[in-house]
C-alpha positions in Angstrom: -3.4 -13.2 -28.8 -0.9 -16.0 -28.0 2.5 -13.7 -30.3 1.4 -10.9 -28.2 1.8 -12.6 -24.5 5.1 -14.2 -25.9 6.1 -10.9 -27.3 5.6 -9.0 -23.9 5.8 -11.6 -21.6 8.6 -9.8 -19.4 6.6 -6.5 -19.4 3.7 -9.1 -18.5 6.1 -10.5 -15.8 6.8 -7.6 -13.9 3.2 -5.4 -14.4 2.5 -8.7 -12.0 5.0 -7.8 -10.0 4.3 -4.6 -9.3 0.7 -4.7 -9.0 1.1 -7.1 -6.7 3.5 -5.5 -4.5 1.1 -2.4 -4.4 -1.9 -4.9 -3.6 0.0 -5.5 -0.3 0.8 -2.2 0.3 -2.9 -0.8 0.5 -3.8 -4.0 2.4 -1.8 -3.4 5.0 -2.4 0.2 5.0 -6.1 -0.4 5.1 -5.7 -3.3 7.8 -3.1 -0.9 9.9 -6.2 1.9 9.7 -8.7 -0.4 10.9 -6.4 -1.2 13.9 -5.8 2.2 14.7 -2.4 2.6 13.6 -0.2 5.5 12.9 0.7 6.2 9.4 3.9 8.1 10.4 5.4 5.1 12.5 6.2 7.7 15.5 3.4 7.4 17.9 0.7 10.5 18.5 2.7 11.6 22.1 3.5 14.9 21.4 2.6 15.5 18.0 0.8 18.5 17.4 -1.4 16.6 14.8 -2.8 14.1 16.8 -6.4 15.7 16.4 -6.5 16.0 12.9 -5.6 11.8 12.6 -7.7 10.5 15.3 -10.1 13.2 16.3 -9.9 12.9 20.3 
């Protein structure tokens, strides 16, 4: 088992970094959704899709 880890250490490190970045992105999206922030970044005023996002 230790041999497998040492042979694939770079791949394991890259996988962990990608997993942490993915977790951070998902966490930020969930946090923004709970705060009612828009995911498109342009706000809802004048947006033809605003009724679909927030259901006013």
